[in-house]
N, C-alpha and C positions, 0 to 999 in steps of 0.2 A: 224545613227549608225548601223553598221552591226555586225553580230555574227562572232566570231573568226572562222577561217578555221578549227582549230583543233576540233571543235564541230562535224565535219563530221567523225572524228575518234572514237567518243564515241559510243561504241557498245551498244547493247540492254542487258537487264537483263533477262537471261534465266529463272530465278526463277519465273518470272511472267507467262511464258508459262507453267511451271510445276504447278503453282497455278491454272490455268484454268483447267488443267487435274485433279488436286486434287479435285476441286470443282465439276467436273462432277462425279467423283467417290463417293464423299460425298453425292451427290444427290441421288445415288442409295442405300444409307444406309451403305456404308462402313465407318469404323472408320478411319479417316485420322489424322495424326500428322504432322502439317505443318512445318517441319524442313527446308524446302526449302526457307522460308522467314525469318528465324531467330526468329520467334515467335512460340514457341512450345505450347503456349496456356495451360500452366499448372498453377496451383495456386501458387501465390507468397508465399514463406516460411514465416511462422509467425514471425520468428526472424527479417526478413527484414521489414515486415509490422510494427512491434513494433518499430524498429529503426527509420523508417520514421516518425511515429507518434511523437516520442520523439524529433526528430530534428525539426519538425514543431512547437511543443510546446515551444522549446527552441529558436524559432525565426530564425532558420537556413533555410531561404527561398530564399536567394539571390544567386548570383554567387559565386562559389568557385574559388580557384586558378586554372589557366589554366591546369596544369598537374594533378589536382585532389586534393581532401582533403588529407592533409599530413598523418593523422592517417590511412586512408584507404590505401594509397600507402605503408605505413610502414607495415601494417598488411598483405597486399597482397604480398609484397616482402618477408616477413618472411614465409608465407604459401607456396608460389611457390618455394622459395629457399630451405626450409626444405624438400619439396617433391622431390627435385632434388639434394640434397646434396650440394647446392651452397649458397653463401652469397649475397643476393640482398638487397641493401639499397634503401632508398627513392629516390635517384637520378637515380636508374635503373628502376623506375616504373612510367608510365604515364597512367592515366585513360582517355579513349577516349569514345566518344558517340556511337561508333559502328565500325564494321569491315570495311565498305566502306571508311569512312574518314581516318581511320588508315592506310589502305593499300594504299590509294591515297597519303597521306602525305609521307609515307615511300618511295614509288616508285618515287615521285617527288623529294625527297631529295637525293636519292641514285643513280638514273639512269640518264645517259646522253642520248640525242637523238641518236638513232641508236644502242644502246646497245642491245644485245640479253639477254633476261631475261627468265630463267627457271621458270616454275610454275607447281605445281602438278595437274594432270588430271587423274581421276576426282578430282575436288576440288571446291573452291569457284569461282563462275562464274565471279566475278568482276575482277579477276587477269588479264585476257586477255584484257578486255576492258580498264582498267587503264593503263596497259603497253603500249598499242597502242595509247591511248589518249596522253600520255606524250612523244610519239615519239620513243618508243622502239619496238623491234621485239620480240613478244611473242612466246616462244617455250615450248610447253607442254611436260611433261614427265609422264610416268605411273609408278605405284609402285605396 
């Protein structure tokens, strides 16, 4: 079995290069906030810690529905909707495990091979890699 040819299109993650530089700076004593990897290394809010403990005590330790826990989707829809003056229902919200899989799913479902796709630059490094992986033409724009 051989690896699919499209794997040659999968770019590198520039955040890891930034991570190496950040580690070098941290070794000199500089305080580094590693936003480049999506892990800001801040304490988890106590409300979240309490909610997780209660969920474990209640036996909620298995898989949830694919789009996320309905109560969470509803609460997030209300919060984001209220902040923007819009009405988001549970069908407008899907909880995902992170930015990369979400962006990959969106690009795979919306883009056809050969499409030109605009993406913000500077921005999330995975945009260009995912666009090219799925056969698109990545076109950065500044702001």
